N, C-alpha and C positions, 0 to 999 in steps of 0.2 A: 417089292420096291428096293432099289439099290441106292443107298445114301452114302455120300462121302463126308467125312468130318476132317476139317483142316484147322488146327489150332496154331496160335502163334501170338507174339506180342504185337505184330503189325505196327511197328514203331519207326516210321509210319508205313501204312499200306501203300503199295506202289504198282506201277504198270506191269512189273515182272510177276507179281502175285496174280494179276488178272490173266496174263497170258498163260501161266502154268495151270490155273484151275480150269480154264476153258479147254485146254489140251487134255487134261486128265478126265474131265467129264465126258468128252467126246470119245476118248480112247476106250473107256470102260462102260460106256452107255449108262452112266449114273443119272438117275432122275433128279436128284437134288444134291447140292453140296452146301453144307453149313460151314461158314467161317466162324471161328470161335476165338475172339480176342481173349488173351489170358490176363489175369492179374499179375502179380509178381511171381514168375515161375519158381516153384519150390526148389528146383535143382539149379537155379541161377539167381541166388540172392544178391541184392545190392546193385543190380543193374539200373541204369538211369532210364526211366520210362516217362513218356508223356502221360497225362492223366487218363485213366481208363475210359472215362466218358468221351474224351476227345478221340481216342483210338477206335472206340466203338462207332462213333459218328463218322469217322473216315471210311470205315468199311461199309457201313450202312448206306451212305450216300453214293459210294462207288459202285454198289451193286444194284442201285435203282435202275429198273428197266432191263436187267440181265436175267432172263428167264431161267429158273431152276437154281438160282444162287440166293442164299439167305445168310443173315448174320445172327448169331446166338449170343445171349448174355449170360449163359449158364455159369460160366466160370467167374464172371464179374459179380454176380449176386450171391454166390456161395460164401458162407462165412468160414473163416479160417483158411488154411492152405487148400489150394485147389489142385486136385490130381486128375490126370487124364483118364484114368480108369474109372473114376467116379462120374466123369462126364459121359463116357461111353455107356456106363450102366444106366444113366438117366435116359439117354436116347433109346437104349434097348427097351426100357420100361415104357417109354412114351409111344414107340412105334411097333412094338410087339415082335414076336418070334419070326413072323413071316418076312420081316425086313432084314436085308443084309447090310451090315455097316462096314465101311472101309475107312480106316484111319490113314490120312494122307500126311506124309512128312518128307522133308528133305533128307538127303544122305547124311548131312552134318547132324541133324537131330537124331537120326537113327543111330549114329555112332555114339551118341550120348545116352542111349536108352537104358544102359546098364545102371544108371543112377536114378531111374524113375521109380516111383512108388509102386509096389506090387507088379513089377514087370512080368513075372511069370504068369500072373492072372491075365495080364494084357494080351499075351500071345495066345491064350486059350479063348479069349473073348471076342476079338475083332480081327478081321483081315487087314493087313497092312499094305499100303502102296507106297513104295519108296520112290520119290521123284528124283530121278538121277539126271543131272546135267553133266554133259561131257561124253567121253568115249566109252565104248563097251567094256574095255578092260577093267573099268571100275567095278564091274560085276564080280570079278574075282576077289576084290578087296572086301566087298560085302559078304560074299560066300565065306571067306575066312573068318570074318567077324562073327557071323552067325554060328559057325562051327565052334569057335572058341568061347563065345560068350552066352549063347542062347541054348543051342542043342546041336549035337552031332548027328541027329537023326533026320535032319532036313535033307531032301533030295531036290536037285535043281533041274528044271525042264527048260532047255534052251529055246524050244519052240515058242513058248509063251512067256519066257522070263519069269517063271514062278518057282518059288521054293515051297515044297509040300511036306507035311508032317502028319503022322498017323493020329497024334493026340492034340495038335495045335492047329491054329488057323493058318491060312496061306500067307506068305510074304511075297508080294509082287513088285517087280522093278519096272517102272515106267520111265522111258527116256523122254525127257521134256526139252522144249527149246531152250537153248543156252541164251539167256538174256542178261546182259551185263548191267544189271541194276540191283542195288542192295539198299537196305534201310540205312546202313552205316554211311554209304556214299551220300545219300540224300541228307542225312543229319549234318554231315561235314559241309556240304554245299550250302545248306541254310546258315550254318554257323559262320561261314565265310562270305555270306551275302552273294552267293552265286545262284543262277537260275536253276529251277527244278521243273520247269514247264513241261518238258517231254518225259519226265521220269515218274510223275504221279498224275492221277486224275485231277481235273480242275478243282473239284470240290475238296480234295485233300489239300491242295496247295492253299486254298482259301482258308481252311481251318488252321493250317500251320501259320500262315501270315497273320490272321486275325488274332489267334491266341498267343502269338509270338513264341511258338514252340521251338525247341532245339537251339536257342540262342546261347 
C-alpha cells in the first residue's frame, strides 16, 4: 500500500489544498492520503492559529465523501512538541514494513526543512514528494538546495523528476496546479469582512463564521 502524509496548520483548510491533494494522489497512484493538522509547529513558534479542534473539524468535514482521503489527529493528541519524524514513525509502526510512505510538502516547507528535528533521520525514513507550483526552472533551485544542505550524493532523473541516493529515500518533484489561494489571503478577507465563498468548502466557511475565527 502507498500512503501519502500531508501535514500543515491548515489555518484554514481551503480549496487549494483540495485541488493539490487530488492531483498528487492521482499522479502517484496513492491509495490513501492522510492530512495531519499540526499543533504549534516547533520550527514556527508564536504564530497565530485557530484552535486545533476547529482546524481539525475543517479538514474532517471537507474530506467527507472524498474516497481515499483521511484526517489524522496524531500531532494534536501528542504531548509536548510534535515533530514530523515522530508522526512518520507512528505511521510506519501502524501500517508495517510493506507499506510505502510518502511525505507531501510544498516547496516553501521543503526549503525550511534544515530547521526540522532529526532531519537526517527523516531523509532515511520516508520518501518525499515536493509539490511544486510554477515553472520547471524551480527544479534547479531545489537541486541546489539539496546539494548544499542535505547531500551532494543525490542524482536527478529528469524523466521522472526524482532525486535518488544510495543511502537515503527518494525525493520527488510533483508539478501541481497553480491555484492562487492561500490561508493568509483567506484570513485577511475574513478580517476585512470580505467573501470567502469560492476559496473554502462550505463547511469550512460555516466553522469560521460560527466560531468568529480570524477576526
